[in-house]
GUVO-189223 format. One record per atom (N, C-alpha, C): residue number from 0; residue in three letters; atom name; x, y, z. Coordinates in pm, whole numbers, m for minus. Example, Ala and Ser with C-alpha at 12.3 -4.5 7.8 and 13.67 -1.06 7.14 Angstrom:
REM GUVO-189223
+-----+---------+-------+--------+--------+--------+
: num : residuo : atomo :     px :     py :     pz :
+-----+---------+-------+--------+--------+--------+
:   0 :     ALA :     N :   1319 :   m569 :    780 :
:   0 :     ALA :    CA :   1230 :   m450 :    780 :
:   0 :     ALA :     C :   1320 :   m330 :    780 :
:   1 :     SER :     N :   1285 :   m225 :    708 :
:   1 :     SER :    CA :   1367 :   m106 :    714 :
:   1 :     SER :     C :   1290 :      3 :    787 :
+-----+---------+-------+--------+--------+--------+
***
This chain:
REM GUVO-189223
+-----+---------+-------+--------+--------+--------+
: num : residuo : atomo :     px :     py :     pz :
+-----+---------+-------+--------+--------+--------+
:   0 :     MET :     N :  10306 :  10275 :  12295 :
:   0 :     MET :    CA :  10292 :  10354 :  12198 :
:   0 :     MET :     C :  10395 :  10308 :  12092 :
:   1 :     GLY :     N :  10331 :  10298 :  11972 :
:   1 :     GLY :    CA :  10448 :  10263 :  11853 :
:   1 :     GLY :     C :  10546 :  10369 :  11827 :
:   2 :     PRO :     N :  10616 :  10325 :  11749 :
:   2 :     PRO :    CA :  10732 :  10448 :  11736 :
:   2 :     PRO :     C :  10706 :  10549 :  11593 :
:   3 :     VAL :     N :  10775 :  10647 :  11593 :
:   3 :     VAL :    CA :  10787 :  10714 :  11467 :
:   3 :     VAL :     C :  10869 :  10646 :  11348 :
:   4 :     ILE :     N :  10819 :  10617 :  11260 :
:   4 :     ILE :    CA :  10910 :  10542 :  11177 :
:   4 :     ILE :     C :  10942 :  10665 :  11066 :
:   5 :     CYS :     N :  11104 :  10679 :  11023 :
:   5 :     CYS :    CA :  11173 :  10784 :  10921 :
:   5 :     CYS :     C :  11250 :  10676 :  10795 :
:   6 :     ALA :     N :  11145 :  10722 :  10694 :
:   6 :     ALA :    CA :  11201 :  10667 :  10592 :
:   6 :     ALA :     C :  11315 :  10759 :  10535 :
:   7 :     VAL :     N :  11452 :  10682 :  10494 :
:   7 :     VAL :    CA :  11534 :  10760 :  10464 :
:   7 :     VAL :     C :  11617 :  10713 :  10334 :
:   8 :     ASP :     N :  11692 :  10781 :  10265 :
:   8 :     ASP :    CA :  11784 :  10777 :  10177 :
:   8 :     ASP :     C :  11916 :  10888 :  10190 :
:   9 :     ASP :     N :  12001 :  10927 :  10100 :
:   9 :     ASP :    CA :  12111 :  11013 :  10096 :
:   9 :     ASP :     C :  12052 :  11128 :  10053 :
:  10 :     SER :     N :  11925 :  11183 :  10005 :
:  10 :     SER :    CA :  11872 :  11272 :   9946 :
:  10 :     SER :     C :  11841 :  11391 :  10072 :
:  11 :     ASP :     N :  11822 :  11523 :  10015 :
:  11 :     ASP :    CA :  11811 :  11657 :  10136 :
:  11 :     ASP :     C :  11661 :  11622 :  10185 :
:  12 :     GLY :     N :  11574 :  11582 :  10086 :
:  12 :     GLY :    CA :  11433 :  11553 :  10178 :
:  12 :     GLY :     C :  11435 :  11485 :  10272 :
:  13 :     ALA :     N :  11509 :  11361 :  10284 :
:  13 :     ALA :    CA :  11549 :  11260 :  10382 :
:  13 :     ALA :     C :  11589 :  11317 :  10536 :
:  14 :     ARG :     N :  11688 :  11395 :  10498 :
:  14 :     ARG :    CA :  11747 :  11492 :  10583 :
:  14 :     ARG :     C :  11636 :  11577 :  10662 :
:  15 :     ALA :     N :  11566 :  11629 :  10578 :
:  15 :     ALA :    CA :  11452 :  11722 :  10616 :
:  15 :     ALA :     C :  11346 :  11666 :  10707 :
:  16 :     ALA :     N :  11314 :  11547 :  10660 :
:  16 :     ALA :    CA :  11209 :  11452 :  10713 :
:  16 :     ALA :     C :  11241 :  11388 :  10833 :
:  17 :     LEU :     N :  11417 :  11367 :  10856 :
:  17 :     LEU :    CA :  11447 :  11301 :  10990 :
:  17 :     LEU :     C :  11430 :  11412 :  11072 :
:  18 :     LYS :     N :  11497 :  11571 :  11099 :
:  18 :     LYS :    CA :  11448 :  11649 :  11169 :
:  18 :     LYS :     C :  11310 :  11654 :  11217 :
:  19 :     VAL :     N :  11196 :  11641 :  11128 :
:  19 :     VAL :    CA :  11064 :  11629 :  11151 :
:  19 :     VAL :     C :  11032 :  11513 :  11251 :
:  20 :     ALA :     N :  11114 :  11399 :  11201 :
:  20 :     ALA :    CA :  11049 :  11308 :  11284 :
:  20 :     ALA :     C :  11132 :  11269 :  11422 :
:  21 :     LEU :     N :  11259 :  11325 :  11435 :
:  21 :     LEU :    CA :  11318 :  11362 :  11586 :
:  21 :     LEU :     C :  11185 :  11418 :  11644 :
:  22 :     ASP :     N :  11148 :  11526 :  11580 :
:  22 :     ASP :    CA :  11066 :  11655 :  11689 :
:  22 :     ASP :     C :  10962 :  11567 :  11708 :
:  23 :     LEU :     N :  10869 :  11498 :  11605 :
:  23 :     LEU :    CA :  10755 :  11421 :  11671 :
:  23 :     LEU :     C :  10790 :  11320 :  11743 :
:  24 :     ALA :     N :  10893 :  11240 :  11769 :
:  24 :     ALA :    CA :  10888 :  11148 :  11834 :
:  24 :     ALA :     C :  10924 :  11205 :  11977 :
:  25 :     ALA :     N :  11000 :  11315 :  11973 :
:  25 :     ALA :    CA :  11004 :  11394 :  12120 :
:  25 :     ALA :     C :  10865 :  11433 :  12149 :
:  26 :     ARG :     N :  10823 :  11479 :  12086 :
:  26 :     ARG :    CA :  10673 :  11540 :  12148 :
:  26 :     ARG :     C :  10571 :  11426 :  12190 :
:  27 :     PHE :     N :  10601 :  11309 :  12118 :
:  27 :     PHE :    CA :  10537 :  11179 :  12153 :
:  27 :     PHE :     C :  10554 :  11109 :  12224 :
:  28 :     GLY :     N :  10676 :  11123 :  12293 :
:  28 :     GLY :    CA :  10760 :  11020 :  12373 :
:  28 :     GLY :     C :  10770 :  10895 :  12314 :
:  29 :     ALA :     N :  10772 :  10876 :  12178 :
:  29 :     ALA :    CA :  10805 :  10764 :  12082 :
:  29 :     ALA :     C :  10928 :  10730 :  12041 :
:  30 :     ASN :     N :  10963 :  10631 :  12044 :
:  30 :     ASN :    CA :  11091 :  10568 :  11982 :
:  30 :     ASN :     C :  11103 :  10581 :  11833 :
:  31 :     LEU :     N :  11216 :  10620 :  11774 :
:  31 :     LEU :    CA :  11264 :  10646 :  11637 :
:  31 :     LEU :     C :  11310 :  10547 :  11575 :
:  32 :     VAL :     N :  11252 :  10514 :  11466 :
:  32 :     VAL :    CA :  11323 :  10394 :  11360 :
:  32 :     VAL :     C :  11350 :  10444 :  11234 :
:  33 :     LEU :     N :  11470 :  10438 :  11192 :
:  33 :     LEU :    CA :  11509 :  10450 :  11038 :
:  33 :     LEU :     C :  11502 :  10354 :  10965 :
:  34 :     VAL :     N :  11432 :  10384 :  10865 :
:  34 :     VAL :    CA :  11429 :  10296 :  10749 :
:  34 :     VAL :     C :  11489 :  10326 :  10632 :
:  35 :     HIS :     N :  11556 :  10202 :  10538 :
:  35 :     HIS :    CA :  11606 :  10236 :  10459 :
:  35 :     HIS :     C :  11568 :  10137 :  10349 :
:  36 :     ALA :     N :  11541 :  10150 :  10260 :
:  36 :     ALA :    CA :  11510 :  10036 :  10144 :
:  36 :     ALA :     C :  11619 :  10037 :  10023 :
:  37 :     GLU :     N :  11687 :   9942 :  10006 :
:  37 :     GLU :    CA :  11791 :   9946 :   9888 :
:  37 :     GLU :     C :  11731 :   9903 :   9772 :
:  38 :     PRO :     N :  11691 :   9937 :   9661 :
:  38 :     PRO :    CA :  11643 :   9873 :   9530 :
:  38 :     PRO :     C :  11718 :   9755 :   9501 :
:  39 :     SER :     N :  11646 :   9662 :   9492 :
:  39 :     SER :    CA :  11685 :   9511 :   9429 :
:  39 :     SER :     C :  11773 :   9548 :   9312 :
:  40 :     THR :     N :  11862 :   9505 :   9294 :
:  40 :     THR :    CA :  11937 :   9509 :   9174 :
:  40 :     THR :     C :  11936 :   9393 :   9038 :
:  41 :     VAL :     N :  11884 :   9378 :   8929 :
:  41 :     VAL :    CA :  11908 :   9283 :   8842 :
:  41 :     VAL :     C :  12003 :   9283 :   8753 :
:  42 :     VAL :     N :  12089 :   9194 :   8758 :
:  42 :     VAL :    CA :  12232 :   9231 :   8642 :
:  42 :     VAL :     C :  12199 :   9082 :   8580 :
:  43 :     PRO :     N :  12213 :   9078 :   8463 :
:  43 :     PRO :    CA :  12218 :   9011 :   8366 :
:  43 :     PRO :     C :  12346 :   8908 :   8397 :
:  44 :     GLY :     N :  12320 :   8757 :   8396 :
:  44 :     GLY :    CA :  12453 :   8680 :   8443 :
:  44 :     GLY :     C :  12487 :   8649 :   8594 :
:  45 :     VAL :     N :  12433 :   8742 :   8661 :
:  45 :     VAL :    CA :  12449 :   8677 :   8819 :
:  45 :     VAL :     C :  12355 :   8595 :   8834 :
:  46 :     SER :     N :  12253 :   8550 :   8812 :
:  46 :     SER :    CA :  12179 :   8479 :   8859 :
:  46 :     SER :     C :  12233 :   8303 :   8793 :
:  47 :     ALA :     N :  12292 :   8319 :   8733 :
:  47 :     ALA :    CA :  12358 :   8232 :   8663 :
:  47 :     ALA :     C :  12505 :   8168 :   8710 :
:  48 :     ALA :     N :  12552 :   8250 :   8785 :
:  48 :     ALA :    CA :  12680 :   8231 :   8875 :
:  48 :     ALA :     C :  12638 :   8175 :   9028 :
:  49 :     LEU :     N :  12738 :   8098 :   9070 :
:  49 :     LEU :    CA :  12696 :   8013 :   9196 :
:  49 :     LEU :     C :  12697 :   8086 :   9282 :
:  50 :     GLY :     N :  12558 :   8173 :   9357 :
:  50 :     GLY :    CA :  12531 :   8217 :   9463 :
:  50 :     GLY :     C :  12553 :   8383 :   9422 :
:  51 :     GLY :     N :  12552 :   8393 :   9275 :
:  51 :     GLY :    CA :  12549 :   8515 :   9264 :
:  51 :     GLY :     C :  12448 :   8629 :   9290 :
:  52 :     GLN :     N :  12332 :   8577 :   9287 :
:  52 :     GLN :    CA :  12226 :   8661 :   9330 :
:  52 :     GLN :     C :  12251 :   8691 :   9462 :
:  53 :     GLU :     N :  12260 :   8581 :   9579 :
:  53 :     GLU :    CA :  12241 :   8601 :   9695 :
:  53 :     GLU :     C :  12371 :   8706 :   9752 :
:  54 :     ARG :     N :  12484 :   8670 :   9674 :
:  54 :     ARG :    CA :  12594 :   8760 :   9719 :
:  54 :     ARG :     C :  12572 :   8896 :   9679 :
:  55 :     LEU :     N :  12474 :   8925 :   9583 :
:  55 :     LEU :    CA :  12461 :   9052 :   9509 :
:  55 :     LEU :     C :  12360 :   9115 :   9648 :
:  56 :     ARG :     N :  12283 :   9030 :   9656 :
:  56 :     ARG :    CA :  12158 :   9088 :   9796 :
:  56 :     ARG :     C :  12233 :   9129 :   9914 :
:  57 :     THR :     N :  12339 :   9063 :   9943 :
:  57 :     THR :    CA :  12402 :   9076 :  10049 :
:  57 :     THR :     C :  12511 :   9207 :  10047 :
:  58 :     MET :     N :  12522 :   9232 :   9946 :
:  58 :     MET :    CA :  12595 :   9358 :   9928 :
:  58 :     MET :     C :  12513 :   9473 :   9929 :
:  59 :     GLU :     N :  12378 :   9489 :   9866 :
:  59 :     GLU :    CA :  12276 :   9547 :   9892 :
:  59 :     GLU :     C :  12234 :   9600 :  10026 :
:  60 :     ILE :     N :  12221 :   9483 :  10092 :
:  60 :     ILE :    CA :  12205 :   9516 :  10260 :
:  60 :     ILE :     C :  12357 :   9604 :  10307 :
:  61 :     GLU :     N :  12408 :   9533 :  10297 :
:  61 :     GLU :    CA :  12554 :   9594 :  10332 :
:  61 :     GLU :     C :  12550 :   9741 :  10296 :
:  62 :     ASP :     N :  12524 :   9783 :  10193 :
:  62 :     ASP :    CA :  12489 :   9884 :  10158 :
:  62 :     ASP :     C :  12415 :  10004 :  10247 :
:  63 :     ALA :     N :  12313 :   9917 :  10228 :
:  63 :     ALA :    CA :  12186 :  10017 :  10308 :
:  63 :     ALA :     C :  12237 :  10013 :  10474 :
:  64 :     GLU :     N :  12287 :   9898 :  10518 :
:  64 :     GLU :    CA :  12349 :   9920 :  10701 :
:  64 :     GLU :     C :  12433 :  10060 :  10688 :
:  65 :     LYS :     N :  12516 :  10083 :  10589 :
:  65 :     LYS :    CA :  12624 :  10172 :  10610 :
:  65 :     LYS :     C :  12546 :  10317 :  10607 :
:  66 :     LEU :     N :  12466 :  10311 :  10512 :
:  66 :     LEU :    CA :  12396 :  10466 :  10456 :
:  66 :     LEU :     C :  12330 :  10489 :  10636 :
:  67 :     LEU :     N :  12249 :  10377 :  10677 :
:  67 :     LEU :    CA :  12176 :  10406 :  10797 :
:  67 :     LEU :     C :  12274 :  10459 :  10929 :
:  68 :     ALA :     N :  12411 :  10377 :  10927 :
:  68 :     ALA :    CA :  12478 :  10369 :  11020 :
:  68 :     ALA :     C :  12557 :  10538 :  11039 :
:  69 :     TRP :     N :  12589 :  10588 :  10864 :
:  69 :     TRP :    CA :  12625 :  10702 :  10854 :
:  69 :     TRP :     C :  12541 :  10793 :  10884 :
:  70 :     LEU :     N :  12415 :  10824 :  10880 :
:  70 :     LEU :    CA :  12302 :  10919 :  10915 :
:  70 :     LEU :     C :  12312 :  10927 :  11038 :
:  71 :     ALA :     N :  12301 :  10791 :  11101 :
:  71 :     ALA :    CA :  12296 :  10793 :  11277 :
:  71 :     ALA :     C :  12395 :  10887 :  11325 :
:  72 :     GLN :     N :  12506 :  10854 :  11269 :
:  72 :     GLN :    CA :  12641 :  10906 :  11322 :
:  72 :     GLN :     C :  12627 :  11046 :  11301 :
:  73 :     GLU :     N :  12611 :  11087 :  11187 :
:  73 :     GLU :    CA :  12617 :  11227 :  11142 :
:  73 :     GLU :     C :  12500 :  11304 :  11228 :
:  74 :     GLU :     N :  12381 :  11261 :  11245 :
:  74 :     GLU :    CA :  12277 :  11336 :  11311 :
:  74 :     GLU :     C :  12315 :  11311 :  11469 :
:  75 :     LYS :     N :  12398 :  11242 :  11515 :
:  75 :     LYS :    CA :  12456 :  11170 :  11651 :
:  75 :     LYS :     C :  12282 :  11122 :  11744 :
:  76 :     LEU :     N :  12265 :  11022 :  11675 :
:  76 :     LEU :    CA :  12124 :  10971 :  11700 :
:  76 :     LEU :     C :  12187 :  10835 :  11795 :
:  77 :     ASP :     N :  12150 :  10826 :  11943 :
:  77 :     ASP :    CA :  12223 :  10739 :  11989 :
:  77 :     ASP :     C :  12089 :  10603 :  11995 :
:  78 :     ALA :     N :  11993 :  10632 :  12048 :
:  78 :     ALA :    CA :  11886 :  10538 :  12091 :
:  78 :     ALA :     C :  11773 :  10551 :  11962 :
:  79 :     VAL :     N :  11820 :  10477 :  11866 :
:  79 :     VAL :    CA :  11729 :  10457 :  11740 :
:  79 :     VAL :     C :  11755 :  10335 :  11667 :
:  80 :     ASP :     N :  11649 :  10299 :  11618 :
:  80 :     ASP :    CA :  11628 :  10164 :  11587 :
:  80 :     ASP :     C :  11653 :  10204 :  11406 :
:  81 :     LEU :     N :  11745 :  10096 :  11370 :
:  81 :     LEU :    CA :  11802 :  10101 :  11183 :
:  81 :     LEU :     C :  11767 :   9957 :  11138 :
:  82 :     ARG :     N :  11688 :   9997 :  11047 :
:  82 :     ARG :    CA :  11607 :   9867 :  10949 :
:  82 :     ARG :     C :  11686 :   9903 :  10800 :
:  83 :     ALA :     N :  11737 :   9782 :  10748 :
:  83 :     ALA :    CA :  11760 :   9813 :  10617 :
:  83 :     ALA :     C :  11702 :   9661 :  10570 :
:  84 :     ALA :     N :  11677 :   9709 :  10433 :
:  84 :     ALA :    CA :  11621 :   9608 :  10347 :
:  84 :     ALA :     C :  11645 :   9627 :  10187 :
:  85 :     VAL :     N :  11628 :   9504 :  10122 :
:  85 :     VAL :    CA :  11620 :   9525 :   9989 :
:  85 :     VAL :     C :  11478 :   9474 :   9938 :
:  86 :     GLY :     N :  11432 :   9594 :   9812 :
:  86 :     GLY :    CA :  11320 :   9580 :   9751 :
:  86 :     GLY :     C :  11264 :   9707 :   9721 :
:  87 :     ASN :     N :  11112 :   9727 :   9714 :
:  87 :     ASN :    CA :  11038 :   9837 :   9663 :
:  87 :     ASN :     C :  11007 :   9922 :   9809 :
:  88 :     ALA :     N :  11051 :  10043 :   9785 :
:  88 :     ALA :    CA :  11081 :  10142 :   9924 :
:  88 :     ALA :     C :  10898 :  10148 :   9992 :
:  89 :     SER :     N :  10843 :  10170 :   9912 :
:  89 :     SER :    CA :  10705 :  10207 :   9961 :
:  89 :     SER :     C :  10661 :  10048 :  10043 :
:  90 :     ASP :     N :  10684 :   9987 :   9970 :
:  90 :     ASP :    CA :  10633 :   9820 :  10046 :
:  90 :     ASP :     C :  10712 :   9818 :  10174 :
:  91 :     ILE :     N :  10830 :   9826 :  10166 :
:  91 :     ILE :    CA :  10900 :   9821 :  10288 :
:  91 :     ILE :     C :  10897 :   9903 :  10402 :
:  92 :     VAL :     N :  10862 :  10019 :  10372 :
:  92 :     VAL :    CA :  10806 :  10140 :  10480 :
:  92 :     VAL :     C :  10677 :  10101 :  10550 :
:  93 :     VAL :     N :  10585 :  10081 :  10439 :
:  93 :     VAL :    CA :  10484 :  10001 :  10485 :
:  93 :     VAL :     C :  10436 :   9926 :  10569 :
:  94 :     GLU :     N :  10530 :   9807 :  10544 :
:  94 :     GLU :    CA :  10556 :   9690 :  10617 :
:  94 :     GLU :     C :  10603 :   9701 :  10741 :
:  95 :     ALA :     N :  10686 :   9789 :  10749 :
:  95 :     ALA :    CA :  10747 :   9831 :  10877 :
:  95 :     ALA :     C :  10652 :   9909 :  10962 :
:  96 :     ALA :     N :  10549 :   9974 :  10890 :
:  96 :     ALA :    CA :  10472 :  10083 :  11004 :
:  96 :     ALA :     C :  10361 :   9975 :  11053 :
:  97 :     ARG :     N :  10310 :   9862 :  10974 :
:  97 :     ARG :    CA :  10208 :   9771 :  11006 :
:  97 :     ARG :     C :  10300 :   9680 :  11118 :
:  98 :     ASP :     N :  10426 :   9647 :  11080 :
:  98 :     ASP :    CA :  10469 :   9540 :  11210 :
:  98 :     ASP :     C :  10543 :   9605 :  11308 :
:  99 :     LEU :     N :  10522 :   9747 :  11319 :
:  99 :     LEU :    CA :  10584 :   9784 :  11457 :
:  99 :     LEU :     C :  10479 :   9898 :  11492 :
: 100 :     GLU :     N :  10378 :   9874 :  11424 :
: 100 :     GLU :    CA :  10221 :   9915 :  11480 :
: 100 :     GLU :     C :  10289 :  10125 :  11498 :
: 101 :     ALA :     N :  10330 :  10175 :  11391 :
: 101 :     ALA :    CA :  10393 :  10270 :  11409 :
: 101 :     ALA :     C :  10277 :  10419 :  11409 :
: 102 :     VAL :     N :  10336 :  10507 :  11504 :
: 102 :     VAL :    CA :  10216 :  10596 :  11519 :
: 102 :     VAL :     C :  10202 :  10717 :  11410 :
: 103 :     PHE :     N :  10331 :  10730 :  11351 :
: 103 :     PHE :    CA :  10359 :  10815 :  11235 :
: 103 :     PHE :     C :  10465 :  10745 :  11134 :
: 104 :     VAL :     N :  10461 :  10770 :  10999 :
: 104 :     VAL :    CA :  10575 :  10763 :  10900 :
: 104 :     VAL :     C :  10576 :  10901 :  10859 :
: 105 :     VAL :     N :  10704 :  10928 :  10840 :
: 105 :     VAL :    CA :  10775 :  11041 :  10809 :
: 105 :     VAL :     C :  10881 :  11035 :  10703 :
: 106 :     ILE :     N :  10818 :  11089 :  10584 :
: 106 :     ILE :    CA :  10927 :  11076 :  10474 :
: 106 :     ILE :     C :  10931 :  11187 :  10366 :
: 107 :     GLY :     N :  11041 :  11226 :  10303 :
: 107 :     GLY :    CA :  11071 :  11310 :  10265 :
: 107 :     GLY :     C :  11006 :  11328 :  10082 :
: 108 :     SER :     N :  10959 :  11443 :  10043 :
: 108 :     SER :    CA :  10853 :  11440 :   9925 :
: 108 :     SER :     C :  10996 :  11416 :   9778 :
: 109 :     HIS :     N :  11111 :  11438 :   9803 :
: 109 :     HIS :    CA :  11192 :  11409 :   9703 :
: 109 :     HIS :     C :  11296 :  11313 :   9717 :
: 110 :     GLY :     N :  11309 :  11178 :   9676 :
: 110 :     GLY :    CA :  11435 :  11114 :   9678 :
: 110 :     GLY :     C :  11494 :  11100 :   9534 :
: 111 :     ARG :     N :  11452 :  11051 :   9446 :
: 111 :     ARG :    CA :  11480 :  11035 :   9331 :
: 111 :     ARG :     C :  11412 :  11177 :   9222 :
: 112 :     ARG :     N :  11465 :  11191 :   9127 :
: 112 :     ARG :    CA :  11440 :  11281 :   9043 :
: 112 :     ARG :     C :  11410 :  11258 :   8915 :
: 113 :     GLY :     N :  11328 :  11328 :   8830 :
: 113 :     GLY :    CA :  11363 :  11308 :   8684 :
: 113 :     GLY :     C :  11257 :  11187 :   8640 :
: 114 :     LEU :     N :  11320 :  11160 :   8504 :
: 114 :     LEU :    CA :  11262 :  11040 :   8457 :
: 114 :     LEU :     C :  11263 :  10908 :   8520 :
: 115 :     ARG :     N :  11364 :  10903 :   8619 :
: 115 :     ARG :    CA :  11353 :  10773 :   8702 :
: 115 :     ARG :     C :  11221 :  10771 :   8810 :
: 116 :     SER :     N :  11199 :  10904 :   8835 :
: 116 :     SER :    CA :  11114 :  10931 :   8937 :
: 116 :     SER :     C :  10953 :  10909 :   8892 :
: 117 :     ALA :     N :  10947 :  10935 :   8747 :
: 117 :     ALA :    CA :  10828 :  10939 :   8693 :
: 117 :     ALA :     C :  10797 :  10761 :   8652 :
: 118 :     VAL :     N :  10914 :  10713 :   8606 :
: 118 :     VAL :    CA :  10879 :  10553 :   8558 :
: 118 :     VAL :     C :  10827 :  10504 :   8716 :
: 119 :     LEU :     N :  10924 :  10514 :   8824 :
: 119 :     LEU :    CA :  10892 :  10418 :   8929 :
: 119 :     LEU :     C :  10790 :  10482 :   9011 :
: 120 :     GLY :     N :  10733 :  10614 :   9029 :
: 120 :     GLY :    CA :  10628 :  10653 :   9040 :
: 120 :     GLY :     C :  10680 :  10716 :   9189 :
: 121 :     SER :     N :  10591 :  10763 :   9275 :
: 121 :     SER :    CA :  10618 :  10851 :   9385 :
: 121 :     SER :     C :  10650 :  10759 :   9508 :
: 122 :     VAL :     N :  10726 :  10744 :   9583 :
: 122 :     VAL :    CA :  10713 :  10687 :   9692 :
: 122 :     VAL :     C :  10657 :  10717 :   9843 :
: 123 :     SER :     N :  10650 :  10854 :   9817 :
: 123 :     SER :    CA :  10567 :  10901 :   9929 :
: 123 :     SER :     C :  10434 :  10902 :   9918 :
: 124 :     LEU :     N :  10396 :  10894 :   9795 :
: 124 :     LEU :    CA :  10272 :  10890 :   9749 :
: 124 :     LEU :     C :  10178 :  10756 :   9802 :
: 125 :     ALA :     N :  10270 :  10656 :   9754 :
: 125 :     ALA :    CA :  10251 :  10505 :   9762 :
: 125 :     ALA :     C :  10250 :  10492 :   9914 :
: 126 :     VAL :     N :  10348 :  10553 :   9970 :
: 126 :     VAL :    CA :  10343 :  10518 :  10133 :
: 126 :     VAL :     C :  10234 :  10568 :  10194 :
: 127 :     ALA :     N :  10181 :  10702 :  10170 :
: 127 :     ALA :    CA :  10061 :  10799 :  10225 :
: 127 :     ALA :     C :   9935 :  10723 :  10177 :
: 128 :     THR :     N :   9922 :  10636 :  10052 :
: 128 :     THR :    CA :   9774 :  10601 :  10039 :
: 128 :     THR :     C :   9760 :  10450 :  10099 :
: 129 :     SER :     N :   9896 :  10393 :  10139 :
: 129 :     SER :    CA :   9883 :  10263 :  10177 :
: 129 :     SER :     C :   9894 :  10254 :  10327 :
: 130 :     ALA :     N :   9987 :  10319 :  10405 :
: 130 :     ALA :    CA :  10029 :  10305 :  10534 :
: 130 :     ALA :     C :   9925 :  10326 :  10639 :
: 131 :     PRO :     N :   9909 :  10234 :  10741 :
: 131 :     PRO :    CA :   9813 :  10220 :  10831 :
: 131 :     PRO :     C :   9798 :  10342 :  10963 :
: 132 :     CYS :     N :   9907 :  10429 :  10949 :
: 132 :     CYS :    CA :   9893 :  10552 :  11037 :
: 132 :     CYS :     C :   9920 :  10642 :  10960 :
: 133 :     PRO :     N :   9922 :  10813 :  11029 :
: 133 :     PRO :    CA :   9922 :  10928 :  10922 :
: 133 :     PRO :     C :  10041 :  10914 :  10856 :
: 134 :     VAL :     N :  10074 :  10971 :  10776 :
: 134 :     VAL :    CA :  10181 :  11013 :  10715 :
: 134 :     VAL :     C :  10235 :  11131 :  10695 :
: 135 :     VAL :     N :  10344 :  11183 :  10737 :
: 135 :     VAL :    CA :  10374 :  11350 :  10709 :
: 135 :     VAL :     C :  10485 :  11314 :  10605 :
: 136 :     ILE :     N :  10454 :  11421 :  10480 :
: 136 :     ILE :    CA :  10562 :  11406 :  10378 :
: 136 :     ILE :     C :  10630 :  11554 :  10387 :
: 137 :     VAL :     N :  10774 :  11536 :  10392 :
: 137 :     VAL :    CA :  10815 :  11649 :  10415 :
: 137 :     VAL :     C :  10903 :  11704 :  10293 :
: 138 :     PRO :     N :  10933 :  11806 :  10232 :
: 138 :     PRO :    CA :  10987 :  11905 :  10131 :
: 138 :     PRO :     C :  11093 :  11926 :  10155 :
: 139 :     PRO :     N :  11216 :  11926 :  10091 :
: 139 :     PRO :    CA :  11375 :  11936 :  10138 :
: 139 :     PRO :     C :  11397 :  12065 :  10239 :
: 140 :     ALA :     N :  11304 :  12142 :  10199 :
: 140 :     ALA :    CA :  11343 :  12274 :  10234 :
: 140 :     ALA :     C :  11273 :  12293 :  10415 :
: 141 :     ALA :     N :  11197 :  12207 :  10426 :
: 141 :     ALA :    CA :  11103 :  12224 :  10530 :
: 141 :     ALA :     C :  11215 :  12238 :  10684 :
: 142 :     ARG :     N :  11137 :  12285 :  10767 :
: 142 :     ARG :    CA :  11220 :  12328 :  10912 :
: 142 :     ARG :     C :  11102 :  12252 :  11016 :
: 143 :     SER :     N :  11169 :  12138 :  11097 :
: 143 :     SER :    CA :  11083 :  12134 :  11161 :
: 143 :     SER :     C :  11037 :  12249 :  11315 :
+-----+---------+-------+--------+--------+--------+
***
């Protein structure tokens, strides 16, 4: 059986999603995989500097790994797989679900808010329409 994947960021919605993902993983006897996608940053002039874009990408991955490690520690998660990546969040989550043959993807309904959300679109909606498995979208106030 594949794992339960939980897409996380530093939002309340992600925390609520994690609680639901933990419950699903326990009920199905599945492993839990936390996935965090750090958006790719484009900084004018960085590409011109020798290795600038690569250094920036390395820093973005390190930020994602720190967030995952902090979240795992905060939630006292011992046996959990942590996956950090840089790029489009919905693409990364869907790719992880396919590669790992996930049984569920659990994702919060709100990470970004306001104009940025409207411009970027809904990550949870994109994952729900593209994932190869059932997707559970959890609002921030949900209880598992």
